[in-house]
N, C-alpha and C positions, 0 to 999 in steps of 0.2 A: 592550543589557546581556548579555554570555555570559554562561551558569548554572553556577558550579566545578560537574567533577566530584562533589566529596564532596554538592552539591545536588541532582545529577544522578543518582546513586545513591540518592541517600534515596527519592526522590521512585521512580523509577523500582520501584524495590522492594516501598516501595506497593500502586506501581501493578499491579507482577502479581503478585506473591504467593509466587513462585517456590519461596521456603523450604518451603513444607509441597507441596509436590510429592512426587511417588516423587522418587530418586534412585536411581545406577546409580555406583561408585567403581570402581576402575580406576584401579591402578600411581601414588597420587598426586595422581590427577586427580579430583572426582567433578561425575557431569555430571546436567543434568537439562534435559524434554526437554517439555513445555508447546504445548499435548494433544499424543497420540501416535497421533489419530484425526482424523479432520479430514474436510472437504471441499472440493470443486473450489472453490477462492478462498478461501480464509479463510489464516490466518496462526501459526504455530508457534514457540512461540519454545526459543532455544537460549538456557544460563546453564551455565557452566565456573565452575570452581574447581578453580585448578592452582600446586600450593606452587613445585617446581620448577621454573626455563626453561621459562618461560611464553611466551618469547615465538617455544617449537617447536610452539605451538600451531596447528594447521590444521582449519578442521574443511568439509564439504562433505555437499550434502544432494543427493542422486537426482547426483550427480556436478561438481553445482554449486556455487565458493565462497562459500563462508562471509563473511560482512565482520563479527569479533567486535569489538564497543565495549571498555575496559577499565573497571572498577568500582574506586571508591575501595575499595573493598572487597580487590582481589584477585584480584579474580572477571571473567569476558567477558562480553558476553552479542550474541546475534546475532540479527535476525524472521527467518524465512525464509515466504514468498511460495507461497503454492500455487495459480498460476496457475488460470486458469477453466477451458484447455482440457491438464490433464494428466488423461492416463490414471489412469486409480481402480488399485490397487492400492499393496501395503507396497516400502518404502522406505524405506533407510538414512540417516539422519545419525548420519558415520563422523567420527569425530575421529581426529588423529594428533598426537602429543610423544613430543617425545622425557627418559625417568623415568629415570634412574642409567646413564648410556651405553647403552640399549636403547631403541629404535625404536617407541612399541606406539602400535596403533590401539585406535580402543571404537569400537562401533556402539550404535546406538539404532532399534529399525524404526520409521518412523510412516508407520502406511495411510491411505492417502487412497481417501477416497470417492464414487461421480457424486454427485453434486449433485440431478443429470435436475434439469433449464433445464428451463420451457416453455418453448412458442410462439409465438409475437406473430403474429398475420399483420395490418397494415395495409397502409391502397387510401393509395400519396403520388399525387398525379401527376408526369406519367415525368421533369420537371427535377429532383424530390426523390430521385430512384432512383437515374436514371444521372446522372451528369454530361459536361457538355457535355470536350469531348475535348479542346477548348481549354482548358482547366482540367485535366487529366489533370498537366502541367509539376508543377504550380503543389501540387497535391493531395502530391504522390510528393516534392517536395520538401519538405512538410510533415512527410510522413512517416519522413523521415530526421532530419529538425531537429530532431524530438520521442525519438526513438529514440537518440540521439547526445546528447539530454541527458536521460535516464533509466540511459544507459551508463555516465553519473557519480559515485559513492556518495564523500561524506563520513562519516568512519571517527567520529566526530562527532559523536553526537544535538545536535539543538538544544529537543528535546524536554523540556517534568519531567513532565504534569503530564495526566491523560486523554484521548485525544477526544474530544472534542462536534461534536452535528451545524453545521454549519455556514447554516443559516435555523432560524426558529421553529418548536417544536417544534408550533404547531397544519396546519403540512405537514409530513402526513408522505410517508414514502418509497412509488413505488409497486410495492414488488418487480421492478422490469424490471432488476435485474444478472444476466448469466450471459444470458439469454431469446433465443433464433437470431429473429431476426427473420424474418419473410417477408411481401415490401413487393412489395406488386400485384404479386402470385404466384409473385414470383420469390425463395428459402431467398440470406437475408446472412450476414454475422459474427455474434456475438453479443453483444452491452449490456455492453460495459465498464461504465456506473457504473450508481450507484442517480441517479434521477430524480426531483423533490422536483417539484407543479404549482404555481403560485402568483403571483402579479399582478405586471408586468410595474415593476419596482420596489423590488420585496419585497429589505429588507437579504441580501445574504452576508458571512458572515464565517470564518475562519477556525478552522478545526476545531482545531488542536493550531498550536505555536511551532514558525518554520522564515522560510526566506530565500524572496520570489519568487522567483523559478527564471527566469520568463515572461510576459512578458504581450504582447499582439497580438492579432488575427485572421486566425484558424483558415477553413478552405475551411466541413468539420461543423461545429468545435467551433465557432464564430463569437469573438464578443469572450471572452477565456478567461483566465485567473490560475492560471498553477500553484507553490506552494509547496514547499520544498524540506527534509524534517523529517531532512536527516538519516540514516544509514546508509541511506542506498540510500531511502528511502522519499518519495513525492513522491504529494501530494493536486491535485486538477485540479479545475478547476470555470466549466464549459460552458457555450455561450451567451449569455450576460448581456449586461445592456443600458450600464451603464460598468463603467467599473474607477477601484479608487480608493488602490489603490499602485503601487508606482513597483519596479522588476524590480532585484536586489541588496537592497532593502528588507529589515532583520530585524523581522518581527508577529507581535507577537505572537497567543495564542490570543485568538480574539472580536472582532482586530484588523477593522474592516467590509474589506472589498475589492472591493465593486462591489453591482453592481444584479442582480433575473432581469433576464433580458430572452429573447429569439426570434430571437435572432444563428444568423447558420449555420444547417445544416440542420437546424430544432427544427419542425413545424405548430405549435403557439404558445408560449405562456409558459410557461419555466419552470427550475430550477438543474436540469443531470446536476454529481453529485458522483459522480468518481472518484478512484482511485487504485494503483499500483503501486510497484510490492514489489521493485526490480532490475529484473528480464527479467518476471516477470507483476505477471502483473491480476488485484488479485485483488478483493477485496470493500472499499471502503470503510468501511461497515456491520459487519464484523471490525474495523476498530479500537476502535471502541467497547468490542466483549468485551476488547478486552485486557483492560479493570481491572476483571474481573469475577477475578478469575486463576481458578486450578484449585481444581477440588475437593473438599472434604476427606474424610479416608480417614473 
């Protein structure tokens, strides 16, 4: 059962607590951007209140459109993902709207800092480093499938509670997000998720409410589940041994999705937990920090 707009508003207001963040007000619009200093792979929250002509509201971050979700109190909120490869620097959250028949633009700078991701060196069998040429068409097809999936964004969020770990807290994250991997002496792409080493069969749960956008077996990810949480936010659960949900199903936070395995490109049983926010590859652990709220002045 979908939550009402009022329920989502109350829960997410408590979740992010933006009312205590520094605000800027310009020509009828009150804007809150938090945090204004982030590292690569983190998430920025933008909330605006606009008393007149809200249908004219548009926003961008570093030129990328923002997807605003309406709240029951007349405010609007968007989540901004900072890709793990985003170049450090200062970038504007730019807001456009119409006030008293005048087009208005307001900018809030956001500083993106270098996360200084470490390098991880692994020695793997050749078959784990370089795919068989015969598998390359499959790999390309799967990559296109995922990118098409992540390009879809539901303006209505499906979640109303804080994000939680998808696995028992006894299994600690290994800190692998963003690491550049040197596989058998060759530099590879950065690791786009957080890994949890756990025995095969360990239960894996939904980190928040969402719709099952994909289940299947991918070349690199193995047996996997992808959840769509709305607002362009997806969480990914890779290398599973089993899957306990079906595509299109709406699942609640904590719902059993499957179990830890070692399918796909994996050296042993573990859960790879990833997150995408629009085109940005973000640290799933950053989703847990959304509930912290901004620091009090």
